[in-house]
DOTILO-677259 format. One record per residue (C-alpha): x, y, z. Coordinates in nm, 3 decimals, padded with zeros to 5 digits. Example, Ala and Ser with C-alpha at 12.3 -4.5 7.8 and 13.67 -1.06 7.14 Angstrom:
! DOTILO-677259
PT     east    north       up
PT   01.230  -00.450   00.780
PT   01.367  -00.106   00.714
! end
This chain:
! DOTILO-677259
PT     east    north       up
PT   06.564   09.492   10.360
PT   06.853   09.654   10.169
PT   06.843   09.565   09.799
PT   07.212   09.475   09.809
PT   07.139   09.207   10.064
PT   06.831   09.066   09.891
PT   06.961   08.971   09.551
PT   07.271   08.766   09.491
PT   07.429   08.626   09.184
PT   07.583   08.293   09.283
PT   07.860   08.184   09.053
PT   07.998   07.834   09.104
PT   08.356   07.829   08.987
PT   08.662   07.613   08.997
PT   08.966   07.805   09.113
PT   09.033   08.071   08.847
PT   08.784   07.879   08.628
PT   09.068   07.667   08.489
PT   09.004   07.338   08.661
PT   09.285   07.404   08.910
PT   09.201   07.370   09.278
PT   09.357   07.509   09.591
PT   09.573   07.247   09.760
PT   09.344   07.272   10.060
PT   09.037   07.174   09.852
PT   08.946   06.833   09.712
PT   08.948   06.795   09.335
PT   08.568   06.755   09.339
PT   08.487   07.055   09.556
PT   08.334   07.365   09.402
PT   08.393   07.722   09.513
PT   08.102   07.961   09.547
PT   08.167   08.326   09.473
PT   07.887   08.566   09.555
PT   07.837   08.908   09.400
PT   07.548   09.130   09.493
PT   07.334   09.246   09.203
PT   07.464   09.603   09.217
PT   07.825   09.487   09.176
PT   07.733   09.255   08.891
PT   07.559   09.549   08.725
PT   07.874   09.756   08.753
PT   08.077   09.473   08.596
PT   07.845   09.478   08.298
PT   07.894   09.853   08.253
PT   08.267   09.792   08.208
PT   08.236   09.517   07.950
PT   07.979   09.716   07.753
PT   08.215   10.013   07.711
PT   08.335   10.029   07.346
PT   08.701   09.967   07.265
PT   08.843   10.287   07.119
PT   09.216   10.367   07.096
PT   09.333   10.656   07.314
PT   08.995   10.670   07.485
PT   09.085   10.503   07.814
PT   08.828   10.563   08.088
PT   08.985   10.754   08.377
PT   08.707   10.908   08.584
PT   08.357   11.039   08.579
PT   08.185   11.362   08.664
PT   07.842   11.283   08.800
PT   07.709   11.635   08.754
PT   07.674   11.638   08.461
PT   07.712   11.263   08.402
PT   08.017   11.243   08.177
PT   08.299   10.989   08.133
PT   08.646   11.142   08.137
PT   08.894   10.964   07.912
PT   09.268   10.994   07.853
PT   09.518   10.876   07.588
PT   09.757   10.587   07.647
PT   10.033   10.820   07.763
PT   09.833   10.905   08.077
PT   09.949   10.722   08.389
PT   09.606   10.564   08.435
PT   09.577   10.400   08.093
PT   09.658   10.045   08.206
PT   09.396   10.020   08.476
PT   09.087   09.966   08.261
PT   09.235   09.659   08.093
PT   09.345   09.542   08.436
PT   08.992   09.580   08.569
PT   08.857   09.360   08.292
PT   09.127   09.098   08.354
PT   09.040   09.095   08.725
PT   08.667   09.063   08.660
PT   08.742   08.769   08.431
PT   08.944   08.612   08.709
PT   08.657   08.661   08.953
PT   08.376   08.544   08.726
PT   08.530   08.314   08.468
PT   08.324   08.488   08.200
PT   08.529   08.487   07.877
PT   08.356   08.804   07.757
PT   08.567   09.003   08.002
PT   08.886   08.830   07.886
PT   08.815   08.920   07.523
PT   08.763   09.284   07.612
PT   09.069   09.282   07.840
PT   09.287   09.155   07.557
PT   09.161   09.427   07.325
PT   09.228   09.708   07.573
PT   09.568   09.563   07.673
PT   09.702   09.576   07.317
PT   09.620   09.947   07.302
PT   09.867   10.025   07.582
PT   10.164   09.863   07.405
PT   10.269   10.190   07.243
PT   10.390   10.304   07.586
PT   10.666   10.042   07.616
PT   10.927   10.283   07.476
PT   10.798   10.600   07.643
PT   11.099   10.712   07.846
PT   10.931   11.034   07.961
PT   10.737   10.864   08.238
PT   10.806   10.670   08.556
PT   10.454   10.526   08.550
PT   10.545   10.230   08.331
PT   10.437   09.986   08.598
PT   10.090   10.135   08.630
PT   10.046   10.138   08.254
PT   10.209   09.810   08.152
PT   10.204   09.582   08.453
PT   09.843   09.656   08.546
PT   09.743   09.558   08.191
PT   09.999   09.321   08.037
PT   10.097   09.194   08.381
PT   09.740   09.102   08.469
PT   09.710   08.930   08.133
PT   10.030   08.734   08.194
PT   09.899   08.608   08.528
PT   09.611   08.446   08.344
PT   09.814   08.340   08.039
PT   10.161   08.268   08.186
PT   10.307   08.133   07.861
PT   10.216   08.438   07.653
PT   10.552   08.544   07.505
PT   10.408   08.864   07.361
PT   10.306   08.983   07.708
PT   10.646   08.886   07.847
PT   10.832   09.074   07.573
PT   10.631   09.393   07.629
PT   10.692   09.378   08.005
PT   11.068   09.335   07.965
PT   11.092   09.607   07.698
PT   10.897   09.842   07.925
PT   11.128   09.766   08.217
PT   11.427   09.837   07.993
PT   11.274   10.175   07.915
PT   11.195   10.252   08.278
PT   11.548   10.198   08.405
PT   11.678   10.468   08.171
PT   11.536   10.707   08.432
PT   11.760   10.564   08.704
PT   12.033   10.790   08.845
PT   12.320   10.606   09.013
PT   12.417   10.907   09.226
PT   12.067   10.936   09.369
PT   12.010   10.559   09.345
PT   11.650   10.618   09.243
PT   11.429   10.638   08.937
PT   11.329   10.991   08.847
PT   10.956   11.051   08.881
PT   10.865   11.369   08.696
PT   11.021   11.583   08.425
PT   10.809   11.893   08.481
PT   10.877   12.184   08.720
PT   11.249   12.173   08.646
PT   11.278   12.521   08.793
PT   11.161   12.377   09.129
PT   11.290   12.020   09.138
PT   11.624   11.879   09.019
PT   11.538   11.512   09.062
PT   11.194   11.455   09.216
PT   11.098   11.114   09.353
PT   10.740   11.057   09.464
PT   10.612   10.783   09.691
PT   10.382   10.667   09.409
PT   10.692   10.548   09.224
PT   10.720   10.251   09.461
PT   10.428   10.097   09.275
PT   10.620   10.081   08.948
PT   10.888   09.856   09.096
PT   10.671   09.549   09.048
PT   10.732   09.575   08.674
PT   11.109   09.564   08.737
PT   11.096   09.271   08.977
PT   10.888   09.075   08.729
PT   11.114   09.167   08.437
PT   11.404   08.998   08.614
PT   11.193   08.688   08.674
PT   11.098   08.679   08.306
PT   11.436   08.764   08.153
PT   11.681   08.632   08.411
PT   11.863   08.967   08.398
PT   11.919   09.091   08.755
PT   11.961   09.456   08.656
PT   11.589   09.525   08.692
PT   11.563   09.365   09.035
PT   11.876   09.543   09.156
PT   11.755   09.886   09.047
PT   11.419   09.823   09.211
PT   11.595   09.741   09.539
PT   11.815   10.049   09.517
PT   11.511   10.268   09.460
PT   11.320   10.108   09.748
PT   11.618   10.152   09.982
PT   11.662   10.519   09.893
PT   11.292   10.588   09.939
PT   11.295   10.404   10.269
PT   11.580   10.621   10.394
PT   11.442   10.961   10.295
PT   11.066   10.952   10.229
PT   10.933   10.862   10.577
PT   10.889   11.092   10.876
PT   10.972   10.987   11.232
PT   10.606   10.900   11.294
PT   10.608   10.675   10.982
PT   10.391   10.901   10.772
PT   10.517   10.985   10.424
PT   10.644   11.284   10.233
PT   10.495   11.290   09.886
PT   10.793   11.437   09.699
PT   11.164   11.421   09.783
PT   11.392   11.630   09.562
PT   11.755   11.518   09.518
PT   12.068   11.677   09.381
PT   12.155   11.491   09.061
PT   12.531   11.508   09.117
PT   12.577   11.444   09.488
PT   12.256   11.253   09.547
PT   12.181   11.451   09.865
PT   11.827   11.551   09.956
PT   11.752   11.914   09.871
PT   11.386   11.946   09.969
PT   11.088   11.745   10.091
PT   10.749   11.860   09.972
PT   10.404   11.764   09.848
PT   10.228   11.800   09.516
PT   09.892   11.647   09.595
PT   09.862   11.670   09.973
PT   09.719   11.957   10.179
PT   10.067   12.090   10.260
PT   10.423   11.960   10.287
PT   10.377   11.842   10.646
PT   10.034   11.685   10.603
PT   09.960   11.318   10.545
PT   09.811   11.263   10.200
PT   09.600   10.948   10.230
PT   09.684   10.798   09.893
PT   10.053   10.859   09.958
PT   10.024   10.648   10.272
PT   09.845   10.386   10.067
PT   10.117   10.377   09.800
PT   10.378   10.330   10.074
PT   10.191   10.045   10.244
PT   10.127   09.867   09.916
PT   10.471   09.941   09.767
PT   10.673   09.802   10.055
PT   10.443   09.502   10.102
PT   10.499   09.421   09.735
PT   10.876   09.482   09.765
PT   10.889   09.245   10.061
PT   10.723   08.981   09.841
PT   11.021   08.986   09.604
PT   11.306   09.045   09.850
PT   11.196   08.921   10.194
PT   11.399   09.214   10.331
PT   11.292   09.253   10.698
PT   11.338   09.631   10.696
PT   11.068   09.660   10.432
PT   10.830   09.457   10.645
PT   10.912   09.664   10.952
PT   10.837   09.987   10.766
PT   10.511   09.852   10.627
PT   10.390   09.752   10.970
PT   10.486   10.087   11.122
PT   10.321   10.285   10.844
PT   10.012   10.064   10.857
PT   09.987   10.121   11.232
PT   10.004   10.498   11.175
PT   09.727   10.471   10.915
PT   09.494   10.236   11.101
PT   09.526   10.414   11.437
PT   09.512   10.773   11.313
PT   09.257   10.978   11.506
PT   09.118   11.120   11.181
PT   09.052   10.786   11.013
PT   08.671   10.746   10.990
PT   08.509   10.447   11.155
PT   08.430   10.286   10.819
PT   08.802   10.280   10.730
PT   08.768   10.499   10.419
PT   09.004   10.793   10.479
PT   08.961   11.159   10.411
PT   09.175   11.255   10.112
PT   09.433   11.404   10.354
PT   09.449   11.317   10.723
PT   09.524   11.681   10.806
PT   09.263   11.864   10.603
PT   09.124   12.129   10.844
PT   08.778   12.075   10.694
PT   08.752   11.728   10.852
PT   08.487   11.588   10.911
PT   08.348   11.772   10.608
PT   08.646   11.694   10.384
PT   08.622   11.468   10.079
PT   08.688   11.097   10.123
PT   08.919   10.888   09.905
PT   08.787   10.541   09.828
PT   09.091   10.481   09.607
PT   09.324   10.505   09.907
PT   09.101   10.267   10.100
PT   09.104   10.015   09.815
PT   09.484   10.030   09.779
PT   09.540   09.975   10.151
PT   09.281   09.699   10.166
PT   09.445   09.505   09.884
PT   09.787   09.550   10.042
PT   09.670   09.431   10.384
PT   09.532   09.105   10.247
PT   09.882   09.036   10.117
PT   10.052   09.166   10.432
PT   09.843   08.924   10.637
PT   09.994   08.631   10.445
PT   10.343   08.732   10.564
PT   10.264   08.829   10.923
PT   09.954   08.621   11.009
PT   09.847   08.926   11.207
PT   09.469   08.893   11.214
PT   09.433   09.265   11.279
PT   09.525   09.328   10.915
PT   09.284   09.065   10.788
PT   08.996   09.192   11.000
PT   09.054   09.557   10.909
PT   09.084   09.480   10.537
PT   08.771   09.264   10.543
PT   08.567   09.536   10.711
PT   08.683   09.803   10.465
PT   08.626   09.575   10.166
PT   08.270   09.512   10.284
PT   08.223   09.887   10.327
PT   08.341   09.957   09.972
PT   08.123   09.676   09.840
PT   07.809   09.841   09.976
PT   07.545   10.088   09.875
PT   07.744   10.368   10.036
PT   08.038   10.337   09.792
PT   07.923   10.139   09.488
PT   07.829   10.364   09.200
PT   07.453   10.367   09.154
PT   07.319   10.110   08.908
PT   07.151   10.384   08.704
PT   07.483   10.553   08.624
PT   07.608   10.437   08.286
PT   07.978   10.504   08.327
PT   08.230   10.214   08.317
PT   08.326   10.241   08.684
PT   08.250   10.056   09.006
PT   08.326   10.275   09.308
PT   08.221   10.629   09.387
PT   08.374   10.882   09.631
PT   08.740   10.897   09.534
PT   08.959   11.207   09.525
PT   09.206   11.250   09.240
PT   09.396   11.577   09.278
PT   09.251   11.801   09.548
PT   09.498   12.092   09.512
PT   09.389   12.126   09.148
PT   09.021   12.074   09.236
PT   09.028   11.780   08.997
PT   08.818   11.462   09.038
PT   08.677   11.538   09.381
PT   08.432   11.284   09.524
PT   08.401   11.099   09.192
PT   08.456   10.754   09.038
PT   08.821   10.694   08.936
PT   08.951   10.394   08.743
PT   09.238   10.301   08.976
PT   09.005   10.281   09.275
PT   08.822   10.007   09.086
PT   09.145   09.825   09.004
PT   09.263   09.792   09.364
PT   08.910   09.714   09.483
PT   08.888   09.426   09.232
PT   09.236   09.309   09.330
PT   09.129   09.313   09.695
PT   08.822   09.104   09.611
PT   09.048   08.858   09.428
PT   09.297   08.837   09.715
PT   09.021   08.789   09.970
PT   08.871   08.513   09.754
PT   09.210   08.343   09.732
PT   09.251   08.357   10.110
PT   08.904   08.206   10.152
PT   09.007   07.916   09.926
PT   09.295   07.815   10.151
! end
């Protein structure tokens, strides 16, 4: 029998290990959370990783076996702290919380970095996860609001969007990438914390502009839309990480599905929900989506079925669909997400127990056009996988 099915760690927890119970559960009832031994082993690899400033784990080359790290200014720096926060939420083990707090503090220096649109990834995936577990932590609140204040300096009222990148100024005047939808959560939360509506309003403007210009007629997504800074009109539509400008980059689809599901959470705008469902349908029913639900890095790579997979895209979509199910009660989303989550949480995608790197999933693709991080562990795949586990657990508690 498969080793993953033979050995289980059974953790008996109260909801979030705080003594709080789901309304649907009696105050005496316990909740059993099961992790297979391989997943528990991967958790331990994360908590064992030493806390060193500007040494944030990003990915791992398995040949040779080497952890790739980045400084706090990299867009991925917030995910490792977020992973530790999420593991603490899943297990209730305070060791993970202690490590999460230590890594979170190291990202604070980014709160005034106005050269990046990735403030949400960096700050909300670290400080935001911490605030969810410590909702009265004023320090976390202050950092989130200060970071949102920095982020909106990149907003252009003519374009009605937040600028994504500052490089390639000879090619793009005002580039906006679909990934930028993910950073809006920071803005929505900053308004909830501060009471200042400016953050919420800018997030809505950005989401509306992206909705109008970033999607194709078939509900697939352009990666990059370039705007004129004065008139706000679209100049070009392109890709930076997909196979070509007309292809469907899998993680771009994932960002869109997650980004508009999250935006619907804060606005309840029906056009966001309609777009999410249309884009999800495109994704789930695409002829090139493998049977296990883990996409090739680009749906139009001519090397399919020999193209690289992207477990990170699968994890992002899976997490989003658990949330989307709560708004639509469409069991198709729940069933699909459950199947893909089980696939990721299996021998086929979990990083081997013998690998010492602080990662959980294998087989993600970072930046194929640059031949960078191909078929390797990547920190943000772990983050959305852990979030999906948490969301599935929360659904099971209801």
